C-alpha beads as a LAMMPS data file, in Angstrom:
LAMMPS data file: protein, C-alpha beads

95 atoms
94 bonds

1 atom types
1 bond types

-500.0 500.0 xlo xhi
-500.0 500.0 ylo yhi
-500.0 500.0 zlo zhi

Masses

1 110.0

Atoms # bond

1 1 1 13.723 10.484 4.975
2 1 1 10.514 8.281 4.328
3 1 1 7.101 9.886 5.023
4 1 1 3.344 9.012 5.356
5 1 1 0.226 11.145 5.073
6 1 1 -1.514 11.652 8.534
7 1 1 -4.643 10.855 7.371
8 1 1 -5.670 7.379 5.928
9 1 1 -9.017 7.139 3.271
10 1 1 -12.488 6.532 3.871
11 1 1 -11.740 2.808 4.241
12 1 1 -9.068 3.360 6.389
13 1 1 -6.133 2.887 3.778
14 1 1 -2.558 4.868 4.030
15 1 1 -1.344 5.954 0.681
16 1 1 2.503 4.387 -0.068
17 1 1 5.182 5.765 1.800
18 1 1 6.972 8.305 0.052
19 1 1 10.509 9.092 0.101
20 1 1 11.534 12.858 0.362
21 1 1 14.635 15.147 0.311
22 1 1 13.052 17.720 2.611
23 1 1 14.430 17.883 5.745
24 1 1 10.919 17.740 7.730
25 1 1 8.051 16.236 6.843
26 1 1 6.204 18.658 4.953
27 1 1 2.468 19.555 6.427
28 1 1 -0.098 16.599 6.551
29 1 1 2.765 13.897 6.483
30 1 1 4.323 12.118 9.587
31 1 1 8.051 10.908 9.450
32 1 1 8.459 7.024 9.045
33 1 1 11.588 6.229 10.694
34 1 1 14.110 4.090 8.372
35 1 1 14.291 1.687 11.272
36 1 1 10.601 0.890 10.964
37 1 1 9.782 -2.288 9.547
38 1 1 7.684 -1.626 6.395
39 1 1 6.562 -5.494 5.834
40 1 1 3.420 -5.562 7.460
41 1 1 2.239 -2.074 6.027
42 1 1 3.179 -3.404 2.411
43 1 1 1.410 -6.857 3.000
44 1 1 -1.791 -5.088 4.138
45 1 1 -1.504 -2.419 1.521
46 1 1 -1.755 0.396 4.040
47 1 1 -4.543 -0.820 5.961
48 1 1 -2.510 -0.184 9.645
49 1 1 -3.415 1.606 12.866
50 1 1 -0.159 3.576 13.572
51 1 1 0.967 5.222 16.854
52 1 1 1.842 8.341 16.710
53 1 1 4.432 10.230 18.878
54 1 1 5.192 14.286 18.020
55 1 1 4.851 13.606 14.329
56 1 1 6.525 10.441 14.024
57 1 1 5.137 6.878 13.373
58 1 1 6.287 4.977 16.440
59 1 1 4.916 1.725 15.894
60 1 1 1.957 0.232 14.212
61 1 1 -0.432 -2.774 13.787
62 1 1 -1.959 -4.283 11.047
63 1 1 -5.789 -3.696 10.689
64 1 1 -6.803 -6.628 9.553
65 1 1 -10.563 -6.273 9.560
66 1 1 -10.418 -3.060 6.986
67 1 1 -8.466 -4.463 4.722
68 1 1 -10.382 -7.691 4.602
69 1 1 -13.551 -5.874 4.058
70 1 1 -11.596 -3.586 1.504
71 1 1 -10.623 -6.798 -0.343
72 1 1 -14.174 -8.287 -0.434
73 1 1 -15.021 -5.213 -2.533
74 1 1 -12.217 -5.344 -4.966
75 1 1 -13.329 -7.034 -8.455
76 1 1 -11.421 -10.735 -9.397
77 1 1 -8.450 -9.752 -11.445
78 1 1 -8.912 -10.963 -15.215
79 1 1 -6.647 -13.983 -15.623
80 1 1 -3.272 -13.560 -16.982
81 1 1 -3.078 -15.242 -20.305
82 1 1 -1.415 -18.540 -21.172
83 1 1 2.067 -18.560 -22.691
84 1 1 -0.054 -20.189 -25.183
85 1 1 -2.566 -17.923 -25.733
86 1 1 -0.103 -15.084 -26.175
87 1 1 1.902 -17.193 -28.634
88 1 1 -1.275 -17.840 -30.687
89 1 1 -2.354 -14.019 -30.417
90 1 1 0.930 -13.075 -31.693
91 1 1 1.029 -15.494 -34.337
92 1 1 -2.480 -14.529 -35.414
93 1 1 -3.578 -18.002 -35.092
94 1 1 -7.786 -18.257 -34.409
95 1 1 -9.201 -20.786 -32.456

Bonds

1 1 1 2
2 1 2 3
3 1 3 4
4 1 4 5
5 1 5 6
6 1 6 7
7 1 7 8
8 1 8 9
9 1 9 10
10 1 10 11
11 1 11 12
12 1 12 13
13 1 13 14
14 1 14 15
15 1 15 16
16 1 16 17
17 1 17 18
18 1 18 19
19 1 19 20
20 1 20 21
21 1 21 22
22 1 22 23
23 1 23 24
24 1 24 25
25 1 25 26
26 1 26 27
27 1 27 28
28 1 28 29
29 1 29 30
30 1 30 31
31 1 31 32
32 1 32 33
33 1 33 34
34 1 34 35
35 1 35 36
36 1 36 37
37 1 37 38
38 1 38 39
39 1 39 40
40 1 40 41
41 1 41 42
42 1 42 43
43 1 43 44
44 1 44 45
45 1 45 46
46 1 46 47
47 1 47 48
48 1 48 49
49 1 49 50
50 1 50 51
51 1 51 52
52 1 52 53
53 1 53 54
54 1 54 55
55 1 55 56
56 1 56 57
57 1 57 58
58 1 58 59
59 1 59 60
60 1 60 61
61 1 61 62
62 1 62 63
63 1 63 64
64 1 64 65
65 1 65 66
66 1 66 67
67 1 67 68
68 1 68 69
69 1 69 70
70 1 70 71
71 1 71 72
72 1 72 73
73 1 73 74
74 1 74 75
75 1 75 76
76 1 76 77
77 1 77 78
78 1 78 79
79 1 79 80
80 1 80 81
81 1 81 82
82 1 82 83
83 1 83 84
84 1 84 85
85 1 85 86
86 1 86 87
87 1 87 88
88 1 88 89
89 1 89 90
90 1 90 91
91 1 91 92
92 1 92 93
93 1 93 94
94 1 94 95
């Protein structure tokens, strides 16, 4: 069974969907049916607007506005080192 915390963060992001072996979702969690696609959830990193019926996520849509605002606040990731830079580091070559 897959579960989702029933409250998002202050920014509107839901935590990652989790798997549990319990027969019912624990308090504070919703059931995420196996048949409900997770692609949009993953694409928008948990920024969704769910429709909830009786403790179950019945459907959802992306919360693109909140996602874009959150992304704009994130620092730029450090660029990955090139193969040459890695090799030079391993060989102890200084430029």
